[in-house]
C-alpha positions, 0 to 999 in steps of 0.5 A, a space after each residue: 442511550 444504552 450504557 455500552 454505547 454511551 461509552 463508546 460515544 465518549 471515547 471517540 469524543 474524547 479521542 478526538 479532543 485529545 488528538 493533536 497535530 504533529 510536524 516532522 522535519 529531517 533532523 529536528 530535535 524538538 516535540 513535533 508541536 509546530 515547524 518550529 518544534 519539529 521532531 525528527 523521528 516520524 516512526 515516534 511519532 506515528 506511536 503517540 499518535 491518536 485517531 484524529 491526528 494529522 501529522 505532516 512531513 517536510 522533505 527528507 528521507 525517513 527510515 523505520 528504526 535507526 537500528 538494523 531491526 528488520 521486522 519494524 515499519 512505518 504503522 499507520 494506526 486507525 484515523 491517523 493521517 500523514 502527508 508528505 511534500 511539505 517544505 516546513 513552513 506551511 500552515 494548510 495542506 494545499 500549500 505543499 508542493 509534492 514536486 519541490 518537496 519529494 519525502 520518502 519512507 525508506 527501508 534502508 537500514 542497517 548496512 548499504 544495499 538491499 540484503 537487509 532492508 525492512 521486511 515492510 516499510 508501511 503497514 496498516 492492520 485494522 483501519 478504516 478509511 479514516 486512515 490516510 497515507 498521502 504525498 510519499 516515495 516508498 522504496 527499498 522494502 525487501 521481503 525476502 524471507 524463507 518464511 514458508 507460509 502464504 501471506 507472511 510479513 516477512 516474504 510480502 509487501 515490502 513497500 505497503 502491507 495492509 492486513 485485514 486478515 482473521 476477522 479484521 477489516 482494513 480499508 486505508 486510503 493511499 494518495 499521491 504516493 509512489 512505490 518503486 525499487 521494493 522486492 518481494 516474494 508476493 506482492 513486491 510493493 503492496 500486499 493486500 491481506 483478505 484472507 479470513 478477513 476484509 481489505 478494501 484499500 482506496 489508491 488514487 493517484 499512485 506510481 507502482 514502478 520497478 518492483 520485483 516479486 521472486 514469485 507473484 504480483 510485481 506491484 500488487 498482490 491481492 488476496 481474497 483467499 480463505 473466505 475472505 475478501 479483498 476489494 481495492 479500488 485504484 484510480 488515476 494510477 500507473 504500473 511501469 515496469 514491474 516484474 512477477 512470475 504470474 502478474 507483472 503488475 498485479 495477481 489476484 487471488 482467490 478460493 472460496 472467498 471474494 476478490 474484486 479489483 476495480 480499475 479506472 483510469 490506470 496505465 499499465 506500462 511495460 510490465 513483465 511475467 516471466 509466466 502469464 499476465 504481463 499486467 494482470 493475472 488472476 487465480 480463481 479457485 471455487 469463486 473468481 476474482 471480478 475485474 472491473 476495468 474503465 479507461 485504462 491503456 495497456 502498452 508493451 506488457 510482456 508476454 501479454 497483448 494490451 488488455 489480455 488478462 489470464 486465469 487460471 481456469 480458462 472456464 472462468 475467463 470471463 469474470 471480468 469487465 473491460 472497458 479501456 481504450 487503446 494506447 
């Protein structure tokens, strides 16, 4: 075995052995080693987590900082799995109850009101599918800066920013989450940044509701520009009453890159665009966004009829495959 390969293997084994599960409960003051010794500082626990770590979080409201630093987020590193929905006594993940134990990640920092809230509540960068976010309500993000750079964190992805740009690869898994009440200029709830890199996140059983983009992608902005790749897969997800200028629910964008969006058994209900694409809008360039949609329902999206998908280039309007059921 080559020395470099042996070293890499030893690092992986060491990290797995060194990994420690943590327990977080609102108001607790312990070190996080058990429910009886739970920590109350989720942001601090995330900094200590190593690959292979699971973090169990009990019901309550958690914020990425105790001061007014809007640039801070809950950052989930590669190999770290974050689970919410616990009462604070469980011994297995299967025992948690997401309905009875709502667990909130909130951008409501600083003074009451949205104006000075966190730019991004949750942040992923350069992670594999071993990075997991499961069982949370994510709200109150406000990516409203005047930064003119497309894809800048302070103006995009107020609820969740997934970053695979500039040679990075980001493939987190997000399950059983609800993102609501987030505001951003692009991608109010989620910004998927594959610009000059690659992002392929998976969303399962998630709800996107009442998010608003000042520009495009009321819930999600899927960005595969600058020769990048952005290929999210969403299964059993619901988009309801999100708003944007283009793409009330989702805006897809590519120029010379790859932008593939897969939707399986998803619902689009009363999403609205100020201009086009009440549910979905695709901004094509030299390449085209390919949308594969199966068993999805579209109902009451404005200004478009159900199952209508607009692209910026009508000659490429066949760049999708739809197999949907009527509401």
